[in-house]
N, C-alpha and C positions, 0 to 999 in steps of 0.2 A: 447529458444532458441537455436540453432545450434552451435555445438561444447561446446556446456556444459551440464556436465550431472546433472540431478534434483538436485544432494543433494551437488549441488556446486552453484545454484541457488536459491537467496536471495529477500522477500521481507520486505519493514518495513516499520511501521505502529504506528501512535498515538496513547497514551490509548484510546483517544476519537472519533478516528472510528470503521469504520466500521470491523466487526471480520469477513468478507465472506474472507477473502482476506489471516486470517487464516488460514479456513479450506481447502482454493486451496490451502495451499503452503501444509501442512499438508500432502491431499491428496495424490499431485504429489511428494513427496519427498523431497522439499525443504525446506529454513531454510526459517523461520518466525519469526521477533522480530520489538517487542514493545517498542516508545518510552512514556519523557514524550511531552508531545505540543510542536511547532512552530518547525522552520526547523530547528535551532540552532543545534534540539537534535538528528531530524532524518539526517539530512546529515549527524552527528556524526559518528552515529551509520552505518551509509554506508558506509564511508572511512572506519572506522574499521572492519565493514567484506571482503572491498575491500584488504583490507592488510591481510586479513586471503585469500585469493584469489577465496570471493564470485562471482558471477556476479551481482547485484542488479538491477532485472527489472525494480521495482516500488518501491516507498517511496512517502510515501502519509499521507495526514491529513483530517478531515472532512470538514474541511468548504476551499474546492475544490483547495487542493493545491499540484500540481502531481510533481513529481518529476525523467522520464522517463528515464531509462537506464541513459549511463551515459554523452550524449551529453551536456546539460545543470547542473551542479550540482545544482540550486536552485529549487527554487517554479521557475512551469514555462507552463503559462496556453499554448500559442504559442506552444508545443511542444508539450501539450497531445493536444491541439485541432490539430495538427498536424499526432499523432499516433491514435485521435479515427479516421479521416480523414479514414488514410491510415485501418486498420480494416476492417474499413462498405466498405469500396471498395473491399478491400477482401471478406466477405462476399459476399457482392453483384454479384460478379464474379463466387463465387458459387452457386448462384444462390437464398442465407440467407441474414434478413436486420438485422441491431440491434435486432429490441424488438424479434426475433428470436431467439435469440444469447443469449440476458438477461435469454429468459427459461429456456435454453439449462444448460444456467451456474445454476442457479435456479434451473433448474431438475437434478444436474450436485452434489452441495457444500452447496444447502440451502437455506431458504428464510432469511433473520435477516434486525431489527430494530434494529432503533440506535435510541435513544433518548435521546437531552440533554435535561440538570440539573447544579443548581448550590447549595457549602453547604456551610455555607459562618459558617465557623470560630469562637468565640469571641475571644477567647485565641489565640495570636499570636506565643506565643513558644508553641502548640500543631500542627498548624499549621508546623513549621519547625521539632517537633519532628516525624513527622507522616513521611515524604520524607526522614526525617534520616538513 
């Protein structure tokens, strides 16, 4: 992001989301924050970071929920699609494509695998204790 030093840029992701953005943020000197699942948590963290003077480039969760920049402060597939299309156009102008860029990202930040699962806790109090 032009005009902002890397140490004032941030990325927010839910705890079940890919850790690739964490690797990217750490390598590039940006702040990375993890939240509980759900856009109320994600956007609340985004607003907190903005109050601290950060520009949040991306806030997302693994269920294909993306909030790019600060044009729309909620999960917005239309804005995310527009950002993706703009990126694809810029790559094309450089003689590159999305697949080659993804390979570049893997080479730079590593490969990441996500696996979904569930834990059933039959004791409701134990669930409360875990999250407090």
